[in-house]
N, C-alpha and C positions, 0 to 999 in steps of 0.2 A: 504493499499499500504506500510505501515510503514516498517515491518521486512524484506520484500523481499530482498532489495538491500543490506542490511547488511550481509546477507547469501551469496550473490554473491561475496562479497569481500573475504570471507573466502574461497570459492571454488576455487578462482583464485590463492590462495596461497598453495594449497595442493600439487602441484608438482608431480602428478602422471603421469607415462608414459602411453600413450594410444595406443592401438592397432589400433583403428580408432575412430576419435571424434564421440560421440553419436549425434543423431539428435533429437531435442526435438520438440514437437508440438507447432506450433506458436499460438498466441492468435489472434482470428479474431472474428468479431461480430457473435454470435450465441445465441440461447436461452438456459439458463440453465435448467437442467432436475433434478427434485427431486422425490424420495430421492437419486438418484445416486450421485448427486453433493455434497451432505453432506460428501461424503467420499473422499479418497485420489485419486490423479490423477498422476500416475507414469510416463506418458508420457511428463509431464511438468517438467522444471527443479527444481522449488521451490514451496513450499506451506506452509502455516501456519494456525493455529487455535488460535485466539488471544482474550482473555477475559480480560476486565478491569471493575472495579466497585467500588461503595461505600457500606461499610457495617456499621452496628451499633450495639454496644454491648448492653447488658441489662441495663446498666447505661447510655445509650444514647451517648456514645463516638464514634466519627466517625473514621473509618479505611478505607483506600484504598487498593486494591489488584490488581494484574496482574499475569496472567498465560498464557504462550504462548508455543505451540508446533510447531516445524518446521519439514518439510520433505524435504530433498534437495538431489538432484542427485549429485554425485561427479565427473562425467565425466570419472569414471572408465568404462573399457570395459564391457558392459552388457553381452557379450557372454562368459565371463570368467566363467567356470563351478564351481569354488571353492566356497564353502559355506562361506569361510572366506573373500572373495573379498569384499571390502567396497564400494559397488555400491551406497549406500544411507545412508545418515546420519539422525538421529533423535536428535533434539536438544530441550532442554527445558529451559525456563526462568520463574522464579517466584519472585514475590516481594510483600512486605507489607509496606504500608505507615502508620506509627503510630505517631501522633504528640508527644506522650509521649516519644517516642525513639529519636525524633529529627532528624532522618535521615531515608533514605530508607533502608530497610532490604531486601536483595535479594540473590538469588541462581541461579546457572546455571548447567547444565550437558548435556553431549552429548554422544552418542554411534553410532556405525555403525549398520544398520538394520540387524536383523537375530536372529535365535535361539530362538524366542518367547520372547526375553528380550527387544527388541526395534523394534516398527513397526508402520506404519500408514496404516490402511486397506481401500481397496476400498469398495464402496457401502454404507457406513455410517461413521460418525465421530467416529473413534475408533483408538486412538493413545496411545502408551505405551513407557515408557522409564524406565526401571527398575521398581521401585515401584510407579513412577509417572504416571498418566493417565488422558486422557480426553475422554469420552465416551458419545454418544447420545444414549439414550434409545428408546424403541419402541414408547413410548408415546410422543417423542419430548423433553423430559427432558434431561439435561446434568448432568454428574457427573465428578468432577475433583478432583485430589489429587496431592499436591506438597509439599515437605518438605525441609527446609533449615537448617542450623546450629542453627538459632535463631527463627525459626518460622515453622508452618506447616499449610496448607490450605486444608480443606476437605469440599466441597461445592457441593450443588445441585442447578441447575439454570433451572428455568421453563420459557419457552416462553409465553409472555402475548400478543404478536402482530405478525402480519405476517412478513415474511422475508422482508428485505429492499434491493432490487436489486440496486446496484449502477450504475450510469451513464446510458449507453444504455442496459437496461435490464440485467445488470451484466457485460457488457463489459465496463471496466474502463480504460480510457486513462490516461497515466502517462507522456506524453511529446507530442512534435509537430509531431513526426512520429507515424504513425498508429500502428506500430510494438511494440512501447513502451506503453504496456497495460497488464492488468491482467483481470482475472474473479474474481468478487468481490461481495459478498453479506454480509449484516449485519443482526444482530438480536438485536435490541435495547430493553430496558426495560424488560431484563430478571429478574425474581424474584428470589432472592437468599436466601438460608438458609443453615446452617451448622455450622462448628466449625473451629475457629482460635486457634491454640496453640502458645502461646507466653510466654516466660520465664517459660516454663514447666507447663503452666496453660491453660487447654482448656476453650475457651470462646464461648458460643453460639452467633451466629450472624445472622443477616438478612439484606437485602438490594436489591440494583439493579445493573444490569451489562449490559455490551455491548459486543457482540460477533462479530468479523470479521473472515471470511474465504476467503482466497484469494490464487490464484495460477497463475503462469506465467512461461515464459521461456526467457524473455528479460530483458536487462539492462535499467537503467536510461539513459537519455540523457547524452552524454560524458561531457556536460558542467555543469552537476549537481554537486553542493557541498553538499547538504543535503535537509531536508525537515521538515516541521512543519505539524503536523496532530492533529485533535481532533475528538472525538466521544462524544456526549453529550446527555444524557437522560433529557428532559425537564419536569418541574413539571406539565405541562398541558397534558402530554402524547405524545408530539411531540418529534421528534428526529432530531438531526443535525449532519452531518459528513462534515468536511471540510479539505483540505489540500492544501499546496502549495510546489512546489519544487523549491529551490533556486539554482541560478547559481553561478559559480565561480566568475563571474563579479559583483555579487551582485544584479542582476535582477532576476525577476521571470521567471523561465522556463516554468512552467505549474501550473495551480490551478484549483480546482473543489470544489463544495459543493453540498449538497443535504438536503433539509429540508422536513420532512414528518410530517403533522399535525395529531392531534389525530384521525381525521376521515380517515386517510390513503391517503390523497391528497399529491402528490409529487410535490416539486418545485425544479428544477435543475438550478445551477448557472454556467455560463461559466467562463473560466479563467479571462476574463476582468471584471467579476462581483465579484471576490473573492480577498481580500487582507488581509494581516497579518501585523500588526503594534506593535512592541515591546513598552511596557509601562514601564517595570522595569526589570533589569537584576540581576542575582545572580551568583557570581564567585565561582567555585568549589574549595575547598581547596586541592582536590586530583589531578585535572588535570589543574587547572587554566583556565578552559573554562568558557566563559561568556554566560549564557543562558537567553533568554528572558522569564522568568517564569511567568510574567504577560503580557498578550497579549490581544490586541484589534483586533477583526476580523470583517470584513465587508462582508456581502453576499447581493448583490443588495443594497437596501437602509436599510437593518437591520444592526444595530451594536451590536456585542457581546462583552463582557468583561470577560476574564478568569483571576482568582486569585488562586494561588496554596494553597492547604491544608498546605503545609510547602515548604520552598525553596529547601531543600536538598532532592531531588528525582532523583539524578544522578545514573545510572545503569552501572556498569562496566562489560561488557560482553567480554572481550578480550580473555578469555579462551575458549569461544565458537564461537562467530561471529566475533571476532576481533575489536569490536567497543566499544565506550563509548558513552552514550546518556543519555538525560533527558526525564523521562516518570513518570508523576506524576498526582496525583488526583487534580481537580480544581473545584471551584465553578464558576458559570456563571450568568451574568446579561444580559438581552436583552433590549437595549434602556435605560439602567440604572435602570432596575427593576430586582429584583431577579427572576431567570428563571430556574435554574437547576444545575445538577452536571455531571461531566464527567472526561475524562482524556485528557491530552496534551502530544504529543511526539515531541521532539526536537532532530534532528540528524545533524551531520556535524559541530558541534560547537567546539568540541575538536580538530578535524582536518578535512579537506575536505575528502569526501569519495573518496578512490582510487579504480578505477575499472580495 
């Protein structure tokens, strides 16, 4: 659910004159259909493919990475015949967490869809933004490439487990009203191999990753200030996803978690069973935002503790989505015992999200 609403903030600021407001398909409970739902869904307002993971270098040094591609409608008149009409945007984020660098290295870029330079295709995961790409091959493997001023990522990601359909068979609630929802599936425990280029030096890497694919047409609840989200690949082959949406009054607007064990058995947790508790904060020298980078999460009677690979994993995406947020690699314990590694995303701490 993470990236969806940051993009909606951007879309409200575009200020385009409309011949007629476009009508987007609402999100309602239905079965997802594959392979079609691997691809883009242009009748919905916003969509993204989001990959996070942990890598290891040949000398066993850990790295974290994130690659995200967004497809978003701009509310520009779909009937405009011009090939130059900016009806849809393709936006990309990429980041590398390297403890040796001491801070997050990140890059962003965006372009209007068209001319074969930027697109998100229907029918399969295939997104392109200039020389950046995210592609699902016929055998189910993914390939992705993204490059920044300080780093480049060229990775292959192989599924090792079935799809993890979130909430009600992929219909994922995001608030107290039923229309506040998305279609949402994950692919945990992707096996990663490839190359990270850093300081002009290519480094062979391997590791594991988590993929989210999500699409929707609806906003957060008007009372929402931001959200906390985590996706965790557990050492025993299990997978955990949890999030909470925080209200402007400091209360929990909504929450959800799902735990799938190594045998494929799913356990779902209702909003009342999920809670996030900050343990330690880090203040950004760039924005003065205080982020709860160490977090304790309860799902039912299970307690998880998340500790960051490093504190400074703040991502400034004001040039693309208009937001600043913390998104970083974390280690995880379960009931006090080492359990796995994943990613934590924290939004709305720089300033409340404005819809």
